[in-house]
Phi, psi and omega in degrees: 000318181294323179295317177294325177295317178297320177295321177295319178297318179296319178296320177297318178300328179267011179062027176261079190292324180293319177293319178299315179303318180293311179297317182292323175297320177296319180298316179298322182291341181271351180287145177290164182302327183265026187301326180293328180279316187261346181221055188303306184299317178297316180297316180298309181298313183295317179294321178295317177298319180296319178298318178295320178293320178298317177301315182294336177264013180062027175265063189297317181297320177295317180299316179297318179298316179297315182295322177291327175295319177300314182301326181280350185242353183289155182273336181212161183298323181300328178290341180275338189305311179300325179292320178296321178298310180297320179299316180296324178294317179294315179301318178296317179299323180282356181087008178270065186297320180297317179295321178297316178298314181297322177297312180295320178298318178300315180298313179299319178298318179295332178271004177087013179252158176227158175245125180296152179292329178215155180235131177252124179297141178279144182277000000 
């Protein structure tokens, strides 16, 4: 799995997204069923790379599914942040601006920040 992941990363570095998608998919298929428990860092990295490759290949629904899966399996909020960023970008690309906004608002709220409901320009 790690060798296929490295090949996928190299393909991504060379902007060969279809090849990366193929290698990363192969890497995911080689992981054991308990990979999130026993190979957490590898699972997190590999799933995030796969979601990015899927996005680059216009497989948006698959990318969203992978990212939501990451969100449900991470150990801490900080591990979710890159996935939320990529998810908001995909949602925006798909024209789901409200969902993208809600995702970003949720993240900011989790980080202790808020977005005002309205903004009044200062004179």
